[in-house]
KOLFI-72664 format. One line per field, with one value per residue (C-alpha): residue number from 1; residue in three letters; x, y, z. Coordinates in Angstrom, 2 decimals, always signed. Example, Ala and Ser with C-alpha at 12.3 -4.5 7.8 and 13.67 -1.06 7.14 Angstrom:
2
fiza c(1,2)
seza c(ala,ser)
x c(+12.30,+13.67)
y c(-4.50,-1.06)
z c(+7.80,+7.14)
% end
This chain:
297
fiza c(1,2,3,4,5,6,7,8,9,10,11,12,13,14,15,16,17,18,19,20,21,22,23,24,25,26,27,28,29,30,31,32,33,34,35,36,37,38,39,40,41,42,43,44,45,46,47,48,49,50,51,52,53,54,55,56,57,58,59,60,61,62,63,64,65,66,67,68,69,70,71,72,73,74,75,76,77,78,79,80,81,82,83,84,85,86,87,88,89,90,91,92,93,94,95,96,97,98,99,100,101,102,103,104,105,106,107,108,109,110,111,112,113,114,115,116,117,118,119,120,121,122,123,124,125,126,127,128,129,130,131,132,133,134,135,136,137,138,139,140,141,142,143,144,145,146,147,148,149,150,151,152,153,154,155,156,157,158,159,160,161,162,163,164,165,166,167,168,169,170,171,172,173,174,175,176,177,178,179,180,181,182,183,184,185,186,187,188,189,190,191,192,193,194,195,196,197,198,199,200,201,202,203,204,205,206,207,208,209,210,211,212,213,214,215,216,217,218,219,220,221,222,223,224,225,226,227,228,229,230,231,232,233,234,235,236,237,238,239,240,241,242,243,244,245,246,247,248,249,250,251,252,253,254,255,256,257,258,259,260,261,262,263,264,265,266,267,268,269,270,271,272,273,274,275,276,277,278,279,280,281,282,283,284,285,286,287,288,289,290,291,292,293,294,295,296,297)
seza c(his,lys,trp,phe,cys,ser,ala,pro,met,ser,asp,ala,phe,phe,thr,leu,ala,tyr,ile,asp,asp,ala,leu,thr,cys,phe,phe,val,pro,arg,trp,thr,pro,asp,gly,val,pro,asn,arg,met,his,leu,gln,arg,leu,lys,asp,lys,leu,gly,asp,arg,ser,asn,ala,ser,ser,glu,val,glu,tyr,asp,gln,ala,trp,ala,gln,arg,val,gly,glu,pro,gly,arg,gly,val,pro,thr,ile,ile,asp,met,val,thr,his,thr,arg,leu,asp,cys,val,val,ala,ser,thr,ala,leu,met,arg,gln,gly,leu,ser,arg,glu,ile,his,his,ala,arg,his,arg,lys,val,phe,gly,lys,arg,leu,ile,asp,gln,pro,leu,met,arg,asn,val,leu,ala,asp,val,ala,leu,glu,ile,glu,gly,gly,thr,ala,leu,ala,phe,arg,leu,val,glu,ser,phe,glu,lys,gly,ala,tyr,thr,pro,ala,glu,ala,ala,phe,ser,arg,leu,ala,thr,ala,ile,gly,lys,tyr,tyr,ile,cys,lys,arg,ser,pro,gly,val,val,tyr,glu,thr,met,glu,cys,leu,gly,gly,asn,gly,tyr,ile,glu,glu,his,asp,met,ala,arg,leu,tyr,arg,gln,ala,pro,leu,asn,ser,ile,trp,glu,gly,ser,gly,asn,val,ile,cys,leu,asp,val,leu,arg,ala,leu,gly,arg,ser,pro,ala,gly,leu,asp,ala,leu,arg,ser,glu,leu,glu,ala,ala,lys,gly,ala,his,pro,ala,phe,asp,arg,ala,val,asn,ala,leu,phe,ser,ala,leu,ala,lys,pro,his,glu,leu,glu,met,ser,ala,arg,arg,val,val,glu,lys,met,ala,leu,cys,leu,gln,ala,ala,leu,leu,val,arg,ser,ser,asp,gly,pro,ile)
x c(+92.95,+90.06,+87.27,+84.82,+84.85,+82.06,+81.18,+82.52,+81.32,+82.83,+85.46,+87.93,+89.27,+91.13,+92.84,+95.36,+98.24,+102.20,+105.22,+107.01,+105.69,+104.43,+100.76,+100.43,+97.15,+96.64,+94.77,+93.37,+91.37,+89.33,+91.09,+94.68,+96.59,+96.92,+93.04,+92.50,+90.78,+92.58,+93.66,+90.93,+89.05,+85.83,+85.61,+81.87,+79.31,+78.61,+75.05,+74.17,+71.20,+70.50,+71.84,+70.91,+70.92,+74.82,+76.41,+79.47,+82.26,+85.05,+87.51,+91.44,+94.19,+96.86,+99.29,+96.93,+97.62,+98.32,+99.06,+100.44,+98.82,+100.88,+103.31,+104.42,+103.70,+101.30,+97.78,+95.45,+95.55,+96.16,+92.29,+91.14,+90.49,+87.70,+86.69,+85.63,+83.74,+81.70,+81.17,+79.36,+77.53,+76.35,+75.08,+72.66,+71.29,+70.97,+69.00,+67.17,+66.40,+64.86,+62.29,+61.38,+60.15,+58.79,+56.91,+55.58,+54.52,+53.02,+50.76,+49.68,+48.99,+46.85,+44.82,+44.35,+41.53,+41.75,+39.45,+37.51,+39.71,+42.75,+46.10,+47.17,+44.59,+45.54,+48.18,+50.60,+51.79,+51.99,+54.27,+55.78,+55.65,+57.22,+60.36,+60.89,+60.89,+62.98,+65.39,+65.36,+64.92,+68.49,+70.01,+68.54,+70.29,+74.25,+73.91,+73.82,+75.79,+78.25,+78.27,+77.98,+81.66,+82.97,+82.01,+83.83,+86.81,+88.19,+89.56,+88.22,+90.78,+88.79,+85.89,+87.94,+88.90,+85.61,+84.46,+87.42,+85.74,+82.08,+82.02,+83.55,+81.26,+78.22,+78.52,+78.96,+75.49,+73.11,+73.98,+74.14,+70.31,+69.14,+68.31,+66.46,+64.46,+63.75,+62.27,+59.98,+58.59,+58.15,+56.26,+53.65,+52.91,+51.87,+52.11,+51.51,+55.15,+56.44,+55.82,+57.80,+55.60,+56.15,+59.06,+60.00,+61.25,+63.71,+64.42,+64.67,+67.62,+69.29,+69.21,+72.42,+74.70,+75.79,+76.82,+79.33,+80.26,+83.53,+84.51,+82.13,+81.11,+84.72,+86.67,+84.65,+84.96,+88.51,+89.47,+87.23,+90.00,+92.81,+91.15,+91.05,+94.60,+96.57,+94.91,+93.63,+91.70,+89.15,+88.68,+88.33,+85.76,+83.45,+84.18,+83.29,+80.46,+78.79,+79.55,+77.19,+73.90,+74.91,+72.28,+69.37,+68.18,+69.89,+69.53,+71.79,+74.38,+74.74,+74.82,+77.57,+79.73,+79.51,+81.46,+83.79,+84.40,+84.52,+87.35,+89.34,+90.27,+92.26,+92.64,+89.25,+88.36,+89.53,+87.24,+84.39,+84.39,+80.93,+78.85,+81.46,+81.60,+77.05,+77.53,+79.38,+76.80,+73.98,+75.21,+76.07,+72.47,+71.14,+73.40,+71.60,+68.49,+68.17,+69.62,+67.62,+64.28,+61.06,+60.01,+58.29,+61.25)
y c(+139.99,+137.47,+136.86,+136.06,+137.72,+136.55,+139.82,+142.31,+144.38,+142.62,+144.96,+142.48,+139.74,+136.56,+136.23,+133.00,+134.68,+133.80,+134.67,+133.05,+129.80,+129.76,+130.48,+132.25,+133.44,+137.24,+139.80,+142.80,+145.12,+147.37,+150.20,+150.35,+151.15,+155.65,+155.02,+155.29,+152.91,+150.40,+150.32,+147.37,+148.14,+146.46,+145.84,+144.80,+142.65,+139.22,+138.69,+135.13,+133.43,+133.82,+135.40,+138.60,+140.42,+139.90,+141.44,+139.27,+141.04,+140.49,+143.15,+143.95,+143.92,+147.49,+148.00,+146.75,+146.90,+143.35,+141.69,+137.62,+135.49,+131.86,+130.62,+130.88,+128.35,+127.28,+129.01,+126.41,+125.04,+128.47,+129.34,+125.86,+127.44,+130.13,+127.91,+125.30,+128.15,+129.16,+125.11,+125.22,+127.88,+126.27,+123.12,+125.70,+127.46,+124.59,+122.63,+126.23,+126.24,+122.73,+123.90,+126.89,+124.66,+122.26,+125.13,+126.39,+122.81,+121.73,+125.29,+124.69,+120.89,+121.81,+124.21,+122.60,+120.32,+117.88,+115.66,+116.13,+116.02,+118.21,+117.58,+116.42,+114.19,+112.15,+109.09,+109.89,+113.57,+112.73,+109.94,+112.71,+115.41,+112.40,+112.28,+116.08,+116.14,+112.94,+114.43,+117.83,+116.20,+114.14,+117.95,+119.99,+117.07,+116.82,+120.94,+121.29,+118.17,+120.51,+123.59,+121.33,+120.02,+123.39,+124.74,+121.57,+121.45,+124.73,+122.08,+118.68,+117.62,+114.15,+116.95,+119.26,+116.33,+115.19,+118.58,+119.19,+115.61,+116.04,+119.68,+118.81,+115.51,+117.42,+120.54,+117.30,+116.10,+118.57,+121.23,+118.53,+117.19,+121.16,+121.25,+118.03,+118.42,+122.28,+121.25,+118.47,+121.12,+123.54,+120.90,+120.04,+123.62,+123.05,+126.17,+128.63,+127.69,+128.71,+131.76,+134.75,+136.47,+133.29,+132.98,+129.31,+130.98,+132.57,+129.29,+127.53,+129.87,+129.79,+126.31,+125.40,+127.68,+126.15,+123.43,+125.74,+127.98,+126.67,+124.22,+122.14,+118.60,+116.73,+119.16,+118.00,+114.37,+114.67,+116.85,+114.19,+112.05,+114.18,+114.83,+110.43,+110.29,+113.50,+112.97,+109.08,+111.12,+112.25,+108.88,+107.47,+110.19,+109.37,+105.49,+106.74,+108.46,+105.53,+102.94,+105.08,+103.96,+100.45,+98.26,+100.79,+98.88,+96.18,+98.21,+101.07,+98.57,+97.43,+100.58,+101.44,+98.09,+98.60,+101.98,+100.97,+97.47,+100.45,+102.64,+99.53,+99.70,+103.20,+102.33,+102.53,+105.79,+108.34,+106.52,+106.11,+109.10,+110.61,+107.42,+106.85,+110.91,+109.92,+107.15,+108.40,+111.20,+109.21,+106.81,+109.87,+111.86,+108.13,+107.74,+111.09,+110.37,+106.62,+108.40,+111.06,+110.83,+109.45,+106.48,+107.90,+109.84)
z c(+141.35,+142.88,+140.33,+143.59,+146.93,+148.44,+150.32,+149.85,+152.07,+155.64,+157.18,+157.14,+154.97,+154.73,+151.56,+149.68,+147.87,+146.91,+148.42,+145.27,+144.83,+148.70,+149.03,+152.12,+154.39,+154.60,+156.73,+155.12,+156.69,+155.14,+156.56,+156.80,+160.52,+159.45,+159.03,+154.77,+153.19,+151.94,+147.97,+147.91,+144.19,+143.51,+139.63,+139.65,+140.97,+140.98,+138.92,+140.39,+140.11,+144.20,+146.86,+145.47,+148.56,+149.32,+147.04,+145.98,+143.31,+141.73,+143.40,+143.00,+145.22,+143.93,+146.31,+149.86,+152.87,+154.28,+157.36,+156.83,+159.30,+159.33,+157.98,+153.94,+151.74,+154.98,+153.68,+153.38,+156.38,+157.96,+156.40,+156.94,+161.03,+159.44,+156.65,+159.53,+161.23,+158.10,+156.98,+160.36,+159.11,+156.00,+157.80,+159.98,+157.04,+154.71,+157.20,+157.95,+154.56,+154.16,+157.38,+155.82,+152.54,+155.25,+157.56,+154.18,+152.80,+156.25,+156.11,+152.14,+152.83,+155.87,+154.41,+150.17,+149.34,+146.66,+145.88,+148.44,+151.63,+152.73,+151.77,+155.05,+155.54,+152.84,+153.27,+150.25,+151.16,+154.59,+153.25,+152.15,+154.68,+156.69,+154.68,+154.81,+157.91,+159.15,+156.96,+158.60,+162.22,+160.78,+159.91,+163.33,+165.18,+163.32,+163.37,+166.94,+167.77,+165.86,+167.53,+170.98,+169.75,+168.65,+172.64,+173.74,+171.49,+173.38,+176.32,+174.90,+172.75,+171.23,+170.13,+168.50,+166.55,+166.06,+165.39,+162.70,+160.83,+161.38,+160.67,+156.67,+156.52,+157.54,+155.50,+151.77,+153.23,+154.41,+152.36,+149.19,+150.68,+150.35,+146.59,+146.50,+149.68,+148.91,+145.39,+147.69,+149.22,+146.03,+144.33,+146.78,+146.62,+143.13,+140.91,+143.48,+144.67,+141.31,+140.71,+142.07,+144.47,+146.42,+148.68,+147.17,+144.48,+146.55,+148.78,+146.10,+144.34,+147.47,+148.60,+146.05,+147.24,+150.29,+148.41,+146.65,+149.32,+151.29,+148.84,+146.78,+146.84,+145.59,+147.81,+150.96,+150.45,+149.34,+152.99,+154.87,+153.72,+154.31,+158.21,+158.28,+156.92,+158.88,+162.09,+163.56,+166.75,+163.95,+163.91,+166.83,+167.64,+165.18,+165.72,+169.62,+169.17,+166.36,+168.83,+171.49,+169.46,+168.36,+169.64,+169.15,+165.77,+163.88,+160.53,+162.32,+163.12,+159.80,+158.50,+160.77,+160.20,+156.78,+156.89,+159.16,+156.52,+153.64,+155.70,+156.25,+152.46,+151.45,+147.89,+147.17,+149.37,+146.70,+144.40,+146.34,+148.56,+148.01,+149.08,+152.38,+153.16,+152.49,+154.69,+157.60,+157.28,+157.79,+160.23,+161.88,+162.16,+162.49,+166.07,+167.44,+166.68,+168.54,+171.37,+171.48,+169.72,+170.10,+168.91,+165.74,+164.34)
% end
């Protein structure tokens, strides 16, 4: 029995299950090689907070046909290759959700008048809009850099190492930021943003999901530490990415120095993993923005 199958309408599934005491990865298709439906039975649909158009369910395998993928006992490392791609999807999707919220916030601010002026013309509202826009610029820059590393990683080991580490970093931070940013955009719409007739309600319900899917916050942070410990090439790739932007701004230089000071204290890393991964994400976004964006950004 699997208590949660995220997308049961799919044609095939990677499933973790035990061979004796060895957690192993299996490929489970919708149809068996004989052309008959596989014995994978949906038990009930989940009544979720959001993401309702995706019919997640509980599932039961009853003598289902499956093919082992990877070695017995290597289920998690085997499935991580797939999870890294879906974590990239989480980064892109969370950035897109925030951008949707901002587009609605800007539209509202351009048309709504308060105290005799449009909201867009009021400095305090412009400040909020700028904060949200900057958050989305950083998320977008990191998302596209990750996509680039996925493409180049097929033939460049340093890019593959960067992709493995930076995708987990981006997944933690950007997905964690999405609910707060979407809430900020909802608040700017006032009561209009809080009614079901407006699509902000759906965005708000959807925003937390990517932080839960493919590893929640603590899982992702511990995975970052695991990647740092097992692959020095990942840390080298991160350092190269950040060093390329050194000198562009003194605040950035201080932040990078503080980050590597924290990484130099391995006995403290697990307890402070969330703060360290957050620093990594902020430094990565800043490095990309100071190298590629214009002055105001």
